[in-house]
KESEMAR-566897 format. One record per atom (N, C-alpha, C): z, x, y. Coordinates in steps of 0.02 Angstrom, whole numbers, plus 50000, padded with zeros to 5 digits. Layout:
! KESEMAR-566897
ZXY...
! end
This chain:
! KESEMAR-566897
492174840352026491944846752014492434851652033492854852452084493254856852104493914856252049494114851852022494694852151970494514855251912493774854951912493534858051830493334865751854493374868151911492984873851918493374880151888494054879551884494384885351842494234885551773494194879051754494034878151675493404881451659492834878351700492314880951679492134888051698492404891051741492434898651747492664903051690493184900551660493554902451604493224902451544492794896151538492304895651475491774901051483491544901351541490954905951559491204912451524491774914851555492124921251545492184921751468492414916051442492384916451363491724919051325491174914851352490584916051323490354923451345490414926351406490374932951423490624937651366491414936251361491814941251320491574941651251491334934151222491144934951156490464939051151489914936751202489344941951196489434949251202489914951451230490054958451243490344960751181490794957251142491004959551081490544959851026490094954351026489604954450975489104959150981488904961051041488384966651064488614973351035489394973551048489664981051024489694981450945489744976850921489874976250849489064977250822488604973750847488004975650837487774982650831487844986250886487764992850903488114997650842488714995650816489134999550766488744997850704488634991850682488284990350618487634993450615487244994650664486594996750654486545004350639487225008750651487135014350653487105017150562487315013650523487355014050442486645011250427486165015150411485565013450402485185016450343485655019050290485475022650235485915020950182485855019750128486275018350058486145024550020486705025549981486595031949919486715027849858486275030249812486405028349731486865034349704487205032949671487695038749641487755036149563487415040349519487465039649447488115039649409488255036349371488805037549323488615041349260488975047649271488805053349219488815050549150489325048249124489695045849070489165041249038488955035949071488525030549039487795032249042487595037349096486825039049094486815043649041487305047449024487355052548953487175048248900487605041548893487515038748830486795035748833486575033348882485995030648885485345035948856485495041548890484965047448861485035047848790485655048948763485575049648701485335043848653485175037948687484845031748646484115032148658483885036848709483175035248735482665042448709482165042248719481695048348694481715054748740482125053948798482115060548852482835063248844482885068848864483485073348881483875070548937484395071448934484895069349004484505073849062484455079349062484245082749112483535080349143483095076949091482505073349113482585067049157483205063949130483435057649164483645059649237484015065249231484305065949306483715068049359483255071649331482525072649377482255067549396482195062149348481845056549352482055052449407482795051949415483105047449458483175050949532483155056749521483075061149583482475059349624481845058749581481195057349613481215050049637481735046749615481665038349629482165038749699482525043749721482935042749787483715043649769483925044749699484495045049687484765051849721485415052449754485595057749782486175060549749486555058449699487115060849670487405057649612487815060849577488165059549506488845059449517489165054449494489945054249495490125057649430490605061249425490945064749363491685063549372491915061049316492615058549300492975065649281493555066549319493985071949279494205070449206494155076549174494335076749091494955074049092495195071249030495855069849002495835071248926496385071648905496405071148821496085065448802496175059548838495915054048807495225054248815494775055648872494115055948869493895060448835494235066448816493995070748771493785067548697494375064148673494335059948614493905055348610493755051548660493205045948666492545049748668492465054248687491745058448696491765061048623492095060348569491975063948503492215070948500492735073448535492765080048524493355080048462493445086648424493885087348377494535087748405494875082948415495645083248447495955077548425496515077848407496955071748388497535072648438497885066148457498485065848494498925060648466499525061948454500115057848436500665057648482501065051548496501645052448521502185052848466502675058448483503115061148434503495054748395503685050548414503945044948385503675042048327502935042948327502465040448273502215045748225502375051748240502175057748215502345057648133502855055448116502995055648056502965050147997502625045548039502355039247998501735039847948501455046547965500955048547921501335054247875501345053047811501805057247765501255064447762500715064747783500275070847781500275074847845500645072747896500595075247955500645082847960501045085347918501105092747913500465097447909499905093047865499275096847849498895098147925499035094047970498605093948024498785099848088499485102148087499865106848133500095114048106499915117048156500195124748148500965124348113501095129848077501825131248055502265130848099502155134748170502645135948212502755129748254502375123548248502445118148279502935113248226502665114348164503065110948102503785113148102503875119748120504675121748114505015118848172504625118848221504925115448292505235108848279504635105148236504865096948232505495097148181505465101248126505915100148075506555103848099506625108148140507325111648152507495109548231507415105048263507625104248326507605095648339508065094348381508105087148397507575085548453506965084348429506325083748482506405077448514506085077248586506025071548619505475067248586505755061048564505235056248546504665053248592504785055848651504295052848716503755057048714503805063548690503325068748708502695067348667502185071148684501605069848649501235076748625500995077348554500735083248530499905082248528499605087248542498825087748530498745092448472498295091148439498175094748373497355097148372497085102448379496315104548372496455111048354495605113248330495445118948304494895122448350494615119648377494105122948429494255127548483494265133848482494505138648538494255136748599493625135448606493325133848673493665128448697493775123648669493975117148691494805119048707495065123248672495755124448685495775128248740495325132848753495375136748824495285132148880494775127348872494635122348937495485117948947495615115848889496305110448890496765116448931496875121748905497475125648929497405127449004496635129549025496395130749084496715124549137496555118049108496785112549143497455111249158497875112749115498615111649112498945117649143498495123449172498915129049207499025127049264498885120749300499005118849361499645114249354499965112349303500595108049293501135115149289501765112749292502385117349292502295119749211502515124849199502515128949143502965124749084503535121649119503825117449065503545110549046502955109449062502645102649058502265103248983502045109348968501665110048899501885116448861501845116748795501905122048759501455122648706501165129348695500715130648648500905132048579500735130148523500915132448460500215135148419500205141448406499585143248370499725144448297499235143348262499175146048194498565148548180498375149048114497925154248098497165149648107497195142848086496475139448097496645132948134497275131948160497485126848208497895128448270497945123048307498205124048381498575117248391499095117648417499515112448440499805112748508499795107248547500015108348622500605103148626501095104548646501705098648653501735097248728501655091948746501595089048811502195085548826502615087348881503115083048910503205075748921503295072748882503205064748899503835060948924503795055248958504375052748985504365045848947504935042048953504895035548918504685031048962504645031049025504235026049068503495027949068503275032849032502565034049025502215031248965502675028548912502385025248844501945019948860501445019048823501095012948823501165009348763501255002848763501354998948716500714993648699500794991248643500384983948624500564977948663500264973248649500554966548680501044965048620501494961548644501934958348595501744954148543501794954448477501474950148420502094947448390501994940448360502384938048327502364936948252502814938148211502704937948137503024929348118502754925848077502944919148075502964918647988503444915147965503494912047907503034907047870503134904347802502554900347786502664892747813503284892047848503324885947876503094885847962502914892247977502764893048059503164895048093503724896448075504384898748118504284906948128504544907848181504544915348215504984918648178504824924848147505264927348115505454934448146504934937848180505104943848222504454945248265504794948448324504244951348366504064957548365503474960348365503264967148359502924969748424503164976448438502714980048497502714987048481502184989948461502154995748439501815001848511502165008548504501965012548552501165016048525500775015648566500105017148541499815023148584500215025248636499795029548693500345031248736500265035848785500655039148839500165042048890500415041148952500095041449019499945048149019500275052648985500195060048988499375061448963499295058248912498615058548881498005057248939498195052748981497655051849039497885055249103498215061649100498325066249164497585070549162497465072049216496915075949242496915082849205496335085149182496315092149152495665095949189495445092449239494975097149266494255094149262493775097849284493105094649274492705099449226492225097249184491845101249142491415104449176491455112249175490935115249203490155114449184490065114349118489365112849094489015106549122489485099849134489165094449153489115095649241489525099649263489285100049342488675104249349488545109849304487955114049292487305108949289487435104649245486905100249228486735096349289487115093449332487105088749391486675094349452486985099649465486855104249501485975106049491485885109549431485275110249407484725106449425484995099249428484435092149438484295092449515484775097249557484655095349629484935090449652485565088049612485925083149631486605084649651486965080849699487615082449728488135079949669488655082649648489005081549596489755078549645489815072949633490475069649663491055069749612491555073749615492075073749575492525070049594492725065249541493205060049539493905061749518494355063649568495045065549545495585060949518495875063049471496415058649442497065060549473497495055949484498105057149507498685054549463499325057649469499865054449432500465056449479500925051749501501405051849542502035058849526502055059549461502415064849459502225072849471501675073449460501345079949486500865080949537501025075349585500515074649641500325078449688500825084449695500735089349746500245094949707500395097049651499995101749615499145099349598499225093449601498605090649577498055090749633498475090449695497895090049761497675097649766497985101749760497955108449758497435110549708497455108049655496985108149591496415106149610496285100649642495635097949669495235102449719495665104349758495455108749808495065115349786495545117849728495305122949696494605122049661494485115849619493935114949592493385114449631493415111249693492845110649741492655117849763493075122149763492875127649791492535132449727492855132049671492655135349607491885133249604491715127549613490995125149596490545124949666490845128549718490375127249784490205119949804490585116549798490465108649817490815107249884490425104949928490715102550000490505095850009490895091149977490965084649994490925080850050490605075150063490585070950108490975065050108491125064150045491535058050017491885060249954492375055049955492795055549877492845048449853492695048349784492665041849750493325043449696494045040349720494505041949689494605037949630494815041949560494905037449508495565035249489495725030449453496395029049432496535023449484497275022649498497665018249530497845020949591497815026149609498015030149668497565035249697497655036449748497305042349780497535049749765497145054549761497505060549739498075063249783498445065849776499135068449804499575062649823499515057149795499915050349825500585052049782501205051149807501335049649881501545055149921501715061749876502045066949917501515070949958500765071549947500455074449977499895071450017500015065950041499495061550080499245065050154499895067950178499605071050244499205077850229499385080950186498745085350166498125084550147498075079050115497475075950103497115072350163497475070450207497305067050259496965072550313497285078050326497135084250352496525087050328496475087550260495875090350233495345087050242495305080850233494675075250248494575075950324495005076350364494775075950443494535081450455494805087550436494415093850462493765096050423493625092150359492915092950335492505086850334492735082250372492255076550383492115073250308492705071650276492625067550217492875062150225492415057350189492615050150204492865047050132493435042450139493625040350070493205034150054493025032149995492765026649962493085021849949492955014549968493225009449950492925005449902493165002949846492835001049777492764993649786492234989449789492344982649795492554979549724492824973449724493244971249665492624968249632492904966649569492214962549526492004955649557492524953349596492344946349615491914946549687491734952849706491414954449757491664951349831492374952349825492794951749888493404957249902493254959249951493874963849974493744970849923494314974349918494164982249885494694981049852494614985849780495124987049735495724991149772496324988249750496864992249791497144998649753497055005049791497195011649758497795013449785498335014549774498915016049820498765021549868498965021749926498705026749975498135025850008497675021849979497105021550014496865018850073497215013250082497185010150152497565013450195498075015550182498475019850250497865025850254497665030350212497285035250228496625032450259496405027850247495775025250286496005024150357496625020550370496905019450437496885025950483497165030250451497395035650481496685040250491496185038150460495525042350471495035038750517495475033750563494975030450602494385025550564494485024350497494115018750453493495022550456493335029350453492755031650434492705033450363492685027550329492565025950255491825021950240491815021950174491135018050151491395013750086491015007850081491145003550033490635005049979490975003849909490445004349862490394998749808489734997249784489824992349741489714996749666490154993949630490064996449563489704992549511489264994349488488794990249432489204991949370489664985349363490014984049299489674981249238489934981249188489734977449123489244972749141489664967249166489264960849152488634960249204488784965249263488094965549303487524969949264487704974749222487234979149180486954973149139487184968949123486924964949072486524959049097486504958949161486004953749196485264955149187484974960449141484414962249132483954955949110483324955049134482974948549116483314941149118483934941349155484194935649182483754930649217483904923949225483544920149259482874920049253482454920149199481824920449179481404927049212481844931549234481464937649263481214941749209480744946749224480374950549169480834957449175481204959149217481564964949201482234965849251482454970049279483064971549311483154967949381482744962849394482754959149464483294956249482483724952649430484404949749457484894956049472484954961249429485264965949451485114968749530484464969149535484244971549601484494966449660484404960649638484664955249678485424956649702485854959249644486484959949669486674965349719486194970549698486294977049736485954975849815485624971349818485164969149886485784967049923486054960949895486484957849936487084960949955487364966349924487874970149923487594974549995487184978649985487004981650042486904977950103486444971950105486234968650156486884965450192487144960150140487614956150165488374957950165488574964650136489194965050130489414972950146488864975950198489064982150216489184987750164488834987050098488984991350055488494997450079488655003350065488175008650087488265014550026488545012549961488545017249909488565012549845488055013549799488005010149745488115015149689488595012049655488955016149581488505014349532487865016749516487365014349469487615016349401487515010949355487485012349286486815009749252486695012349191486125008549158486155002849126485494998849144485404991549130485584991449047485724985949033486064984148965485744977948928485474976948871485194972448834485794968348805486354971448787486924968948764487494974248766488134973348733488644978448748488504984748734488134987348697488004992748673487354995448669486784991348682486104994648689485914994648755485705000748771485425001948852484615000148851484524999348917483734999348931483495005948945483045009548910482945015148906482265016148930481835011148962481185012948984481255015049060481015021249064480885024649144480605020549187480065016349166479685012449214480085007749239480575005149203480964998249227481315000049287481725006649277482055009649328481685011749395481035013249377480665015849438480385009249476480205003249433480124997449469480654994449515481254994749484481834993549523481934996249583481865003549589481875007449659481395005049687480685003949670480165002949709480304996049738480604991749696480564984449740481124984449783481674989149772482264988849825482124992649887481754997449877481435001649931481114997049986480674993349952480204989049981480654982750026481214979750001481614975050018482074977550066482414983950057482804987150105482314987750166481834990050177481284992050231481324986350273481374979650249481334974850296481934973850341482384978250317483054977550376483244984350399482674989350393482764996050425483214999550384483304998750308483755002550280483385005550221483545013150220483305016950176483755020350110483405021450061483855025050006483855032450021484415035250008484425042050022485205044250034485415048850082486075051850090486385046850130487055045950122487455039650144487535040250221487505034050250487675033850317488285030850330488725031250390489385028950402489375024950464489745019850474489735014950529490325019450575490145019750648490625022850685491245017950687491855021350723492445016050727492265011050773492535004050754492504998950800493164996650813493354997050878494134995150896494104987750932494614984950960494524977250988494864978951055494564973551096494954974551170495354968351168496004969451196496494963251199496304958551258496054961751316495834957451378495324953051354494784955451319494314951051287494564945051244494964946351207495214941651157495654936551204496014938851260496334934651304495854929151341495354932051365494874927651389494594923551350494474924751276494184920251238494734915051225495394916451225495924912151211495964906451262495894910751328496014905551397495264900151383494734901751368494184897651358494274893351318494674894351257494704890251204495184884251229495724886251272496264881151286495934876251340495344879151387494974875951437494604869751396494184872651331493834866851295494374861351275494924863851248495414859451219495624853851264495704856051341495934851351381495354847751402494704849351410494144845151412494224838751363494204841451301494164838251236494784831951254495424833651273495914830151269495774824451324495374824651370495254819551422494874814951401494604814351342494274809051307494894803851293495464805651273495964801751240496644800951294496744806451334497334806251373497164807551449497644804151492497554805251562498104809351578498004816951580498584820451607498464822951678499024823551712498934826451801498644832651776498344836251832498004841451849498484846951841499004846251875499634852251871499844853351793499894847351760500024848951693499594853051655498934851051660498294855951630498304862451642498534864351719498614870051727499194873051705499704870751707500374873451672500164875351594499804870751556499664872051490499234878151478498834878651535498364884951528498604891251540499124891251583499694898251596499974898651552500384893451522500794894651469500464897851402499834893451393499334896051329499234902651342499034904651397498764911151406499274916551398499874915451431500464920251407500634919651341500604914951306500764914651230500264919551191499624918151207499014921751177499174929551197499384931151247499474939451269499984941051244500494938051235501174940951199500994940451112500604935951088500554936751006499994942251003499594944351054499054949951041499424956051048499984957351084500404962751096500924963151045501254957651026501714959050967501644959450905501084955350900500744955150829500054955050826499724960550841499004960050860498564957550814498694960550740498204956650684498254949050673498994948250671499184940050656498834935550718499054938350786498774934850838498034934950835497614938650818496954938250824496644933250762496994933950708496804928850660496894921850673497464921050697497534913850731497094912050781496954915650833496444915350893495894913350866495464918150808495014916950773494964908950738495454907950706495584901650665495584896250725495964896850779495924891450835495124891250857494794896050878494124895950898493664891850842493764892850783493384888750739493414882250733494204880150734494304873750732494204870150803494224873750850494174870750918493374868050917492954872550897492244870850907491884866050863492294866550793492214861050748492404854550761493014854250802493274848450816492944844450880492674848850923492284847350983491594845150958491414846550907490764844950886490784838550846491434836450812491504829950782491574825350838492004827150889492004823450959491504821150985491034826050981490374823651022489954818950984489914819850916489564815450871489884807750881490534807250876490814800750878490744798150948490774800851003490684799951068489894797251078489504801251059488754798751060488574792751026488944791850965488864786550920489114778850960489714781950993490004774451038489584773351091489444778751127488924777951200488324773951165487974775451119487434773051096487454766651072487994766051035488144757851006488224753551065488524755851106488744749951163488194748951218487744754351212487174754051263486624749951234486524749951174486074744751143485284745751169485144750551190484444751951216484024754251157483434750751154482974751751100482394757151121482324761951065481874767551073481264765451025480824768951042480184769350987480434775050924480114773850878480334778150822480234785150834479664786550859479504794050868479944797350920480284794050969480754794151013481504797250977481644792950938482314793750897482124800050855481574800750821481454805650777481524812650822481154813150879481254818550933481934819350950482304814250978483054815550992483384817650935483354815550879483724818750817483664826150810482984828050811482924834750804483184839350853483334836950914483424840450970484284840550967484514836150951485344834650943485404839750880485154838650820485284843950772485264851150791484714852950823484654859850847485294861850901485374857750942485964859450986486624859150955486714853950910487384854450878487424860950829486854864650801486934869050763487074876250798486824876250859486854881050918487534881650936487854875250942488494875150958488904877450919488954876150850489294877850784489094885150791488484889450804488424895950802488854899650864488964896450911489354899850968490014901150933490324894650900490984896650866491014901250818490524901350785490534907750730490454914550768490124915150821489984921050862490734923050896491194917650920491664919050939492254922150887492094919450816492504922850763492394931150755491594930050742491334938150731491424941850791491574940650857491774945050905492504946450907492944942250898493654941950885493924946050832493544945450775493794950650716493344955150701493174960650749492544964550737492804972250736493464972150721493784978750709493414981750640493414988350643493034991850575493514989350507494064986650515494514985150450494194977750435493894974850465493544968050449492904969750420492484975350454491834976750430491914980050361492364983850346492434986350279492884982450235492934976250250493424971350222493884973850191494364977350235495074979050213495524972650234495264970250289495564963750302495014958950319495254952650313494654946250315494924941050346494454935850363494744930250392495044926150348495664923150363496064919750325496084911150352496104906650322496054899750343495484896650335494954898150278494304895850270494404888150243494894887350204494934880050179495074875650245495564877250273495814872850335495224871050389494814876650391494334877050431493674872950404493704871150348493214867050316493524859150304494214859350305494394852150294494594848750356494954852650393495254849550460494664845850502494054848750509493544845750553493284838750519493434837950456493234832150432493674826550439494274828850440494844824250454494874822250530494694827750580494704825350643494144819550650493534821950623492894815250629493164808750609493574809450542493944800850532494264799750586494764803450604495194800550656494804798650719494444803450756493974801050806493714793750801493444793950747493024787850735493454781250728494204782650695494564776050698494814773950777494974780750800495124779450882494634776350932493974776450911493454774550955493204768450927493194767150858492814761150835493354757650796493834759950773494404755950736494144752950675494374748050656494314744850589494034738550597493414736950592493014730850600493214727750673493094732650720493204729550791492554725950822492674721650851491964718650897491794723050943491274723550983490994726651037491424726551090491674720651106492124721451164492844725651142493114726351097493654728751078493454735951073492894738851050492624744651060492614747251135492254742651175492164745251235492824748051269493364742551263494064743551290494344750051287494144753051223494534759851201495344759251186495544753351168496214753251156496364754151091497024756551072497294756951006497554751150985497054748750952497484741150917497804741850850498414741350848498824742150797498584735650739498224731050765497944726450705497484730250666497164735650692496634738050634497024741150576497644742950578497984746250522498254739850477498414733950513498454727150476497834725750439497264724950480496654724250442496544727850379496604734350380496504740250331496884737250274497494737050275498014735450230497934729450190497594723450238497544717050194496684716650174496364721450172495774721450152495624720850066495424716850052495274717049975494904722249954495154725049901494814731349876494314729849821493714730549826493274728249777493054734649726492934734049674492794739249623492304743549657491804740749684491314745449726491654750249778492254748649809492474753449847492774758549803493104757049756493444762049706492924766549691492374764249659491804769349631491554773349694491604770349753491234775149810491884780349833492414778949827493024781849844492954788449792492874786549713492894791249681492284797149684491704793949698491164798649714491354802149765491524798949829491864804549884492274808849872492784807549830493224813149815492944818349772492534816949724492244820949684491714825949726491304822449771490884826149816491444831149860491984829049875492454833149922492784837849877492924838449819493064843149773492544848549765491964846149750491324851049745491284855249808491244852049873491244854649931491744860449944492344859649921492834864749934492854870149873492774868749812492684873149763492074875949765491544874949793490974878849795491094884249852491514884449899491754888649960492184895249919491904900349931492294906849904491984909149830492284913649819492074918449760492414915749693493244915149697493604914549642493624906749631493054904849594492984898049594492574896049517492754890349490492374889649414491874885749426491854883949491491164878549498490564883349527490054885449485489604891049495488944887649495488474890049547487754887049554487464886249481487044881349472486674880049414486054886249415485714887049353485294892249342484644890349391484514884149390484044881049439484074883149506484764881549540484974883949611484864891349620485044894849572485094903249577484384904449587483854901249547483164903649547482854902249622483044896349646482774894949710483224899149762483764900549754484084905249801483754911849805483694914549749483354921249734482614921449760482254915549751481574914049792481654914649856482164911049895482184911349964482334918349996482814920249961483144927849981482474932849973482034931849932481534937049934481034935649983480964930049999480404927950045480564928050120481254927250138481484926750190482024932550230482004934150279482504938950307483224938450293483414931550278484174929850253484004923350227484394922450174484364914950139484844910050171484574904650203484964900350227485484896850176486064894450193486444891350159486284884750128486184882950068486024877750051486214871850070486954871250075487264864050108487004863250185486784868750203486604867750283485804864650286485394868250250484684864950265484664858750223484974858250159484844852150121485284846250129485774846750170486214842250179486544840350252486754846450277487194845750341486614844250399486184848150416485674848050463485244840750457484974839950392484664831950387485304825750406485884827450389486324821950400486484821150466486434826250512486584825750584485904821650612485324822750586484654818950613484794812350579484954811150526485104805150499485674801050532486184803850565486774800650606486384798950667486024802550701485674800950772485194795150743484854795350691484404790350682484844782850666485414784050630485744777850615485944774450675486304779450728486554776250786486064772650823485474776250836484994772950877484684766950851484634766650787484464759350744484924754250751485544757150769486134751950758486424750450704486294754750655486754753350584487504755050590487884751950617488614753350629488914755150566488884751150520489234753350457489094759350425488514762650440488314767450402488604775150443488934773850516489014778750549489564783050509490054780750486490574785650465490314789050405489904784750358489694788850298489224794750305488844793450360488474798550382488674803550425489224802350452489574807550511489914812550484490224809950417490624815850379490174821850360489664819350323489264825450296488864828850363488834824550411488604827650476488974833450501489614832250491490174837050525490154842650484489994843250432489934849450381489394854250410489044852350467488654857550502489094861550528489634859650564489994865050598490394868950560490674866550507491124870050460490704875550418490014873150407489754877050368489434883150412489144882750473488914888050503489424892250528490024889950546490584894050574490794898650519490814895350442491014898950395490604904750368489914904050398489574909850384489634914350420489884914250488490244920350524490854921850501491324919050466491894921250432491804926150393491244926850357491094932750320491104938650362491474941650375491584946550434491184953250408491174955050334490804960750305490094959250330489814953550339489054951750347488834955350409488294958450424488084960650492488034953950535488154954350588487974949250636487364946250645486804951250637486064949650645485934944950585486144947050526486074942350480486294935550472486964934350494487284928150500486874924050548486604927050606486224923750658485634922150621485254926650586484584924350562484704918350503485224918750467485324914650417485504906650438485844907450494486014899550543485304897950568485044900650600484314899550633483804897050578483894899150523483324898050476483594890450437484264891850422484524884850401484394879350450484504879450520484424874750565483534874050560483144877750566482504875950567482264872750512482464875150436482244872350377482574865650373483274864150395483524857350394483194853150428482944854350501482634849250535481904848050498481544852850478480984850850441481044846450395481624847850332481874842550290482004835450317482454836150358482734829350388482064825650419481714828450450481124825050482480614821450425480524825750385480154823850324480434816550290481114817150272481504812650243481594805450289481764806750344481654801250394480884797850408480434802050406479774799550402479674795850340480004798150281479744794950211480154788150219480704786850251481204782050244480834776350286480674779350344480324774950403479774770550362479254774950339478824771350296478914767250252479324769050206479574763950147479864759050184480234758350236480604753150266480034748650296479374750850328478954747150358478604743950289478444747950246478124744350189478524737850157479224739950147479624734550130479624728350177479564728350244479694723350282479004719550285478464723850290477774721350276477674716650207477994719250162477854714850097478334709350103478984710650121479374704250140479074698350188478764701050228478454695950280477954692950246477444696450209476894694650171477154688650118477634690750082477974686450036478294680750065478684679650122478824674050164478204670350180477724673250202477144670450218476734666350164476694669350108476394666050050476834661050024477554661650029478024655349999478004650350055477864651050114477864645550149477274641750149476634646050147476024641350138475984638350070476314642250023476334639049950476664631849949477234631049987477624625850001477354621150036476794621850088476564617450121476004613650074475724618350041475084615949992475424609849952476034613349912476434607949878476654601249905476814602149979476924596150008476484591650020475894595250041475134591350041475014587549989
! end
């Protein structure tokens, strides 16, 4: 006991440090208890045009449902053209391709083109509407004077914009072929310029519509690196002009406003006015869209940011999906984002029947908000003004204690196979602790990532070792138990193994609890190896303890018999082995491919319907492979071991080991609140135990009926033979 005291104390310290980190994380997560819905102005305006109601009616309707704001994109020449305004634009190199081009432009511009060596990279805008002209000129006034030139005519206007070669936008390369299919020439045409996507400011009429409805207008500024300094001051001026004091900014385009030259000014303004940057989740619902300058900005603002779920086109068209009668599947997407991924801003676009037709029934949207409100309330979350999580940092000393505990666990595990002197174990502990501390100081992010990976692999490996050691001890013990005792033991062991795995998950959740993980700016790496390595370790432990076709005496000796390898090499390969190997390889592929978001192996419609049902009825949906496979597999493993079915031990042990990898992987989704991961795990264990118990009872009944039938058949055949002999 004395030689183990130091290691035991360090393991207890590891658990305390993990618990403290987890509690601190829970306290941070529970602060963000409201979610804001922001409408996309452009798409809801288009939906209103298809409906029986005016746009202002829809704004008031959604406000009554709890919507707090509307997002308005900055106008551009391109957006004005898309809106159907009477305006044309052309890159000068394409201008004379139309022989009637002079009919569309004022004489002063025509003279400029005919009498000068003009820059072919420039862009010209043609229009006749004076109000539109005034808006565009006001928008261009924030740019340098030499960026634009106005040409006026009697009934038309032209605005020449200074374009650059590197701002041209081309079509993809197309290839012309001859009648023999041979490539003749490649073509690539200039169709656009980035200057047509430069910000012109915000439409005051649209802002007025939003504000009259009592909603907040979130102005989405556009940036371009060429004029980033003047664009930032222009954005500040727009906010002042329209009396808007934002609490967040949803940046449009590929970079934040002011990038790269004015990030300091932007950071200072956001700090002074308590304005939060918005992180937009990617279409695969993992991590955030990269906008240049955004992550640095979030870091400098101590991660006072918020994540946004964009309801993009494919989500809009999930109306009446999976046999639902309305927008329930879209609601499921929103619900998961808010509850499972720390999303607190939903960028709502109207539901769609198809690519062009919107759902225009107000009652459908009302029903969706009522259902979401009810579901959110089960998690103490409300719809309204956005709320933010406080800043969450990490403790280096806490991580060191966790690392020392992991080393202590590994030393205990190594004793099953190695006999090391105590001084060497202590030396390993000291050296390991120093290396962990050095890694956390020199490369804190990488050090924590590796430590979290080590925590998950250690607990999974120890779990696999426990299963193998349990199987060996029970196999050699040969003690016979009644079936009800075996079933009881199988339930208890499955629960204990699940709780052990949950400790490993909490260790990862505590180690990687910084705000950057909660906002998914960074995330756990090593998911695939943490899922594969424990399975391989189970196979290795089994071969070390049971070998290949060893006798009971050989198993008891625990010697590494080299003849095991010789037996394996010389074993005849049957077709059944090949079939079983193929099935196992396919199952392994599905197991790995189903993990993660970027995968072509998607759940079936039936599975999605079942998932949605569980999600609707339970506080957290347990993972399918846990309650349907992993937990029942652990119970079956215990049952097989106590029954003495040695050949089945490895085949049941591998899926049983998935219990550890699956539960730990649940906590590797660091964006998910801890309470949700714990709830999901406990429900998965509980449901898995029930399913496993039912399956084993059914098997036991079938086995007894078969034995009784065979006994009756043998008795009948014996009596029949006696009668024939008589």
